[in-house]
C-alpha positions as CSV (number, residue, x, y, z in Angstrom):
1,M,0.0,0.0,0.0
2,N,1.2,3.5,-0.7
3,K,1.1,6.5,1.8
4,I,-2.1,7.9,0.3
5,T,-3.9,4.6,0.7
6,R,-2.9,4.5,4.3
7,K,-4.2,8.0,4.9
8,L,-7.5,7.2,3.2
9,L,-7.9,4.0,5.1
10,K,-7.4,5.8,8.4
11,A,-10.1,8.3,7.5
12,V,-12.8,5.8,6.2
13,S,-12.1,2.7,8.3
14,D,-10.1,3.7,11.4
15,F,-7.1,1.8,10.0
16,T,-4.1,1.7,12.5
17,G,-1.6,-0.4,10.6
18,E,-3.5,-3.7,10.4
19,F,-7.0,-5.2,10.3
20,K,-7.9,-8.0,12.6
21,G,-10.1,-10.8,11.2
22,A,-11.3,-10.9,7.6
23,F,-10.4,-8.1,5.2
24,N,-9.9,-7.1,1.6
25,I,-8.1,-3.8,0.7
26,R,-8.7,-2.5,-2.8
27,E,-6.2,0.1,-4.1
28,D,-6.6,1.6,-7.6
29,G,-8.7,-1.3,-8.8
30,Q,-6.3,-4.0,-7.5
31,C,-6.1,-6.1,-4.3
32,A,-3.6,-4.7,-1.9
33,G,-4.2,-7.3,0.8
34,R,-6.7,-10.0,1.8
35,Q,-7.4,-12.4,4.6
36,S,-10.4,-14.7,5.3
37,S,-11.3,-16.0,8.7
38,E,-12.8,-19.2,10.1
39,H,-16.4,-18.0,9.5
40,I,-15.9,-15.3,6.8
41,R,-14.6,-16.3,3.4
42,I,-13.6,-13.7,0.8
43,E,-13.1,-14.8,-2.9
44,N,-12.8,-13.2,-6.3
45,K,-15.9,-12.8,-8.3
46,E,-15.7,-15.0,-11.4
47,D,-17.8,-13.0,-13.9
48,A,-16.8,-9.4,-12.9
49,P,-14.3,-7.4,-11.0
50,G,-15.1,-7.7,-7.3
51,L,-15.7,-10.1,-4.4
52,V,-18.0,-12.8,-3.1
53,I,-18.1,-12.7,0.7
54,R,-19.7,-15.6,2.4
55,I,-20.5,-15.3,6.1
56,D,-21.6,-18.5,7.9
57,G,-24.0,-18.7,10.8
58,N,-21.3,-19.2,13.3
59,A,-20.0,-15.7,12.8
60,Q,-21.0,-13.8,16.0
61,Q,-20.0,-10.2,16.5
62,E,-17.2,-10.5,14.0
63,T,-16.0,-7.7,11.7
64,V,-15.0,-7.8,8.0
65,Y,-13.3,-4.9,6.3
66,I,-13.6,-4.2,2.6
67,P,-12.4,-0.6,2.0
68,A,-11.5,0.7,-1.4
69,C,-9.1,3.6,-2.3
70,V,-8.4,5.5,-5.5
71,T,-5.0,7.3,-5.0
72,H,-4.6,9.3,-8.2
73,G,-6.4,10.7,-11.2
74,N,-7.2,8.8,-14.4
75,V,-8.7,5.9,-12.4
76,D,-12.3,4.8,-13.0
77,D,-12.7,1.9,-10.5
78,L,-15.8,-0.3,-10.8
79,V,-16.3,-3.2,-8.4
80,Y,-19.1,-5.7,-7.7
81,N,-19.3,-7.2,-4.2
82,D,-21.8,-9.8,-3.2
83,F,-22.5,-10.6,0.5
84,Y,-24.2,-13.9,1.5
85,V,-25.0,-13.9,5.2
86,A,-26.2,-17.2,6.6
87,A,-29.1,-17.6,9.1
88,G,-28.3,-16.4,12.6
89,A,-25.0,-14.6,11.7
90,D,-24.2,-11.3,13.5
91,V,-21.5,-9.3,11.8
92,T,-20.2,-5.8,11.2
93,I,-19.1,-4.8,7.6
94,V,-16.8,-1.8,7.2
95,A,-16.8,-0.6,3.6
96,G,-15.3,2.9,3.5
97,C,-14.2,4.5,0.3
98,G,-11.7,7.3,-0.4
99,V,-10.7,9.0,-3.7
100,H,-7.7,11.2,-4.2
101,S,-6.5,13.4,-7.1
102,D,-3.7,15.9,-7.2
103,G,-3.8,16.5,-11.0
104,E,-6.1,17.4,-13.8
105,E,-7.7,14.0,-14.2
106,D,-10.8,12.6,-12.5
107,A,-10.7,9.9,-9.8
108,R,-13.8,7.8,-9.4
109,H,-14.9,4.7,-7.5
110,N,-18.3,2.9,-8.2
111,G,-19.1,0.1,-5.8
112,I,-22.1,-2.1,-6.5
113,H,-22.9,-4.1,-3.5
114,R,-25.6,-6.9,-3.1
115,F,-26.7,-8.2,0.3
116,F,-28.5,-11.4,0.8
117,L,-29.4,-12.0,4.4
118,E,-31.0,-15.3,5.4
119,K,-33.4,-15.8,8.3
120,G,-32.5,-14.0,11.5
121,A,-29.2,-12.7,10.3
122,H,-28.0,-9.3,11.6
123,V,-25.6,-7.0,9.8
124,L,-24.3,-3.6,10.8
125,Y,-22.9,-2.0,7.6
126,Q,-20.7,1.1,8.0
127,E,-19.6,3.2,5.0
128,K,-17.6,6.4,5.1
129,H,-16.8,8.4,1.9
130,I,-14.1,11.0,1.5
131,G,-12.4,13.0,-1.3
132,T,-8.9,14.4,-0.9
133,G,-6.2,16.1,-3.0
134,D,-5.7,19.6,-4.5
135,G,-5.9,18.7,-8.1
136,K,-8.6,20.0,-10.4
137,G,-9.7,16.5,-11.4
138,A,-13.1,15.6,-10.0
139,K,-13.3,13.2,-7.1
140,R,-16.5,11.0,-7.6
141,I,-18.0,8.2,-5.6
142,D,-21.2,6.5,-6.8
143,P,-22.3,3.5,-4.7
144,V,-25.1,1.2,-5.6
145,T,-26.6,-1.1,-2.9
146,D,-29.2,-3.8,-3.5
147,I,-30.6,-5.6,-0.4
148,V,-32.8,-8.7,0.0
149,L,-33.8,-9.5,3.6
150,A,-35.3,-12.8,4.5
151,E,-37.7,-13.1,7.4
152,D,-36.5,-11.8,10.8
153,A,-33.3,-10.4,9.2
154,V,-32.0,-7.0,10.2
155,L,-29.6,-4.7,8.2
156,E,-28.5,-1.5,9.8
157,M,-26.7,0.9,7.5
158,D,-24.6,3.9,8.7
159,T,-23.4,5.9,5.8
160,V,-21.3,9.1,6.0
161,Q,-19.9,11.4,3.4
162,L,-17.1,13.4,5.1
163,G,-16.5,16.0,2.4
164,G,-14.2,16.6,-0.5
165,V,-16.4,14.5,-2.9
166,D,-17.2,16.6,-6.0
167,S,-20.1,14.5,-7.0
168,S,-21.8,11.5,-5.7
169,T,-25.0,9.5,-6.5
170,R,-26.1,6.9,-4.0
171,K,-28.7,4.4,-5.0
172,T,-30.2,1.9,-2.5
173,S,-33.0,-0.5,-3.1
174,A,-34.3,-3.2,-0.8
175,V,-36.9,-5.9,-0.6
176,L,-38.1,-7.0,2.9
177,G,-39.5,-10.3,4.0
178,A,-41.7,-11.0,7.1
179,R,-40.6,-9.2,10.2
180,A,-37.4,-8.0,8.5
181,Q,-36.0,-4.6,9.5
182,L,-34.0,-2.1,7.5
183,I,-32.5,0.9,9.4
184,I,-30.5,3.5,7.4
185,H,-28.8,6.6,8.9
186,E,-27.2,8.8,6.3
187,R,-25.1,11.9,6.9
188,I,-23.8,14.1,4.1
189,L,-21.6,17.2,4.0
190,T,-21.2,19.1,0.8
191,D,-19.3,22.4,0.1
192,K,-18.1,24.7,-2.8
193,K,-19.7,23.4,-6.0
194,E,-20.1,19.7,-4.9
195,T,-23.3,17.8,-5.7
196,A,-24.8,14.8,-3.9
197,T,-27.8,12.7,-4.9
198,T,-29.6,10.1,-2.7
199,E,-32.1,7.7,-4.0
200,F,-33.9,5.1,-1.8
201,E,-36.5,2.6,-2.8
202,V,-37.8,0.1,-0.3
203,S,-40.5,-2.6,-0.9
204,M,-42.0,-4.2,2.2
205,D,-43.4,-7.5,1.0
206,G,-43.5,-9.5,4.2
207,E,-46.0,-9.1,7.1
208,D,-44.7,-6.9,10.0
209,S,-41.6,-5.8,8.2
210,A,-40.3,-2.3,9.0
211,V,-38.0,0.4,7.5
212,D,-36.5,3.5,9.0
213,L,-34.7,6.0,6.7
214,I,-33.0,9.0,8.3
215,S,-31.0,11.5,6.3
216,R,-29.2,14.4,7.8
217,S,-27.2,16.8,5.6
218,V,-25.5,20.1,5.4
219,A,-25.1,22.0,2.1
220,K,-22.5,24.8,2.3
221,G,-21.0,27.1,-0.3
222,N,-22.6,26.7,-3.7
223,S,-23.2,23.0,-3.3
224,S,-26.5,21.2,-4.0
225,Q,-28.1,18.0,-2.8
226,D,-31.1,16.0,-3.9
227,Y,-32.9,13.4,-1.7
228,H,-35.6,11.1,-3.0
229,S,-37.0,8.2,-1.0
230,R,-39.8,5.8,-2.0
231,I,-41.3,3.4,0.5
232,K,-43.8,0.9,-0.7
233,G,-45.9,-0.9,1.9
234,N,-47.5,-4.0,0.2
235,C,-48.7,-5.6,3.5
236,R,-49.1,-5.0,7.2
237,C,-45.9,-3.1,7.8
238,M,-44.3,0.1,9.2
239,G,-42.3,2.7,7.2
240,H,-40.6,6.0,8.2
241,S,-38.6,8.4,6.1
242,E,-37.0,11.6,7.5
243,C,-34.8,14.1,5.8
244,D,-33.3,17.1,7.8
245,A,-31.0,19.5,6.1
246,I,-29.1,22.7,7.0
247,L,-28.3,25.4,4.4
248,V,-25.2,27.5,4.8
249,G,-24.2,30.2,2.3
250,N,-25.8,29.4,-1.1
251,G,-26.3,25.7,-0.6
252,T,-29.5,24.1,-1.9
253,V,-31.4,21.0,-1.0
254,N,-34.3,19.3,-2.8
255,A,-36.1,16.7,-0.6
256,A,-38.8,14.5,-2.1
257,P,-39.9,11.7,0.2
258,E,-42.6,9.4,-1.4
259,L,-44.9,6.8,0.1
260,Y,-47.0,4.1,-1.5
261,A,-49.6,2.1,0.5
262,G,-50.7,-1.0,-1.2
263,N,-52.4,-2.5,1.8
264,I,-54.9,-1.1,4.3
265,D,-52.6,-2.1,7.2
266,A,-49.5,-0.3,5.9
267,S,-48.4,2.4,8.3
268,L,-46.2,4.9,6.5
269,I,-44.8,8.3,7.6
270,H,-42.5,10.8,6.0
271,E,-40.9,14.0,7.3
272,A,-38.7,16.7,5.7
273,A,-37.2,19.9,7.2
274,I,-34.8,22.3,5.5
275,G,-33.5,25.5,7.0
276,K,-30.6,27.6,8.1
277,I,-28.9,27.6,11.5
278,A,-31.0,29.5,14.0
279,G,-29.5,32.9,15.0
280,E,-30.0,32.3,18.8
281,Q,-27.9,29.1,18.6
282,I,-25.0,31.2,17.1
283,I,-25.5,33.9,19.7
284,K,-25.5,31.4,22.6
285,L,-22.2,29.8,21.6
286,C,-20.6,33.2,20.9
287,T,-21.3,34.2,24.5
288,L,-19.2,31.2,25.5
289,G,-16.2,32.7,23.7
290,L,-16.5,31.2,20.2
291,T,-16.3,33.2,17.1
292,E,-19.4,33.1,14.7
293,E,-17.5,30.8,12.4
294,Q,-16.5,28.4,15.2
295,A,-20.1,28.4,16.6
296,E,-21.5,27.5,13.2
297,E,-19.0,24.6,12.8
298,K,-19.9,23.3,16.3
299,I,-23.6,23.3,15.4
300,I,-22.9,21.5,12.1
301,Q,-20.7,18.8,13.8
302,G,-23.4,18.2,16.4
303,F,-26.1,18.0,13.8
304,L,-24.3,15.4,11.7
305,K,-23.4,13.3,14.7
306,A,-27.0,13.1,15.9
């Protein structure tokens, strides 16, 4: 691994020099290190660039790391990763991505992930995105996530865009079986002329399934964001979508949560709130000795951590 990869790994996956347990490190489209464990097997995908990760039911509170890094311009990395999680497994998947460009050429990573969770499986999926480098080349990250949850399966997704990504489009789709749960917490920060688009589509097909989508974002500078979620309740189920955004400077946000009830027992709710930082919050922090700029930054940090 080169120095830029190590810095990106630290930012997106808390890398301290080594990963314990199963891992695969992707650097500029190539494998920079891999290790399977007793209950987690990582193999090359046969029909496309990417991985097949098989997690058996004996994996309990284990972690698998699959970070990807692009360290220079003129790289357009495309990877397909499939996760097969056996019944009863309980794992954390850390899948951060960092892109870096110091030149005129673009750096891009596009990860297409598919999750297949069997009965009663539980997965915590953590994904951080960051762009770095002083070059004019665009830093782009465009993840696609497709999810199939069997009965009683639970997938928790915690996704964060830390900044520096010139453009990103995140597409997530899911189909839920009986009593399955999908919980997604998304946090996004854009600045300058950066753009970010989020598209969620969830279909609840099993009785008593549930989904909770929460998006918190801050649009600074001249950046723009679009958020669109579509929750389909096709049975007795519960769905909730929430989008909260803060505007700073000339930032813009378009939020469009959508609900479809295809059954009389579908209970669906959506919420959306967009606005600037309240003046009294700034004044209160300034009385504690902070400058207006420092107060604004503290409020943004707290908002994105919530």
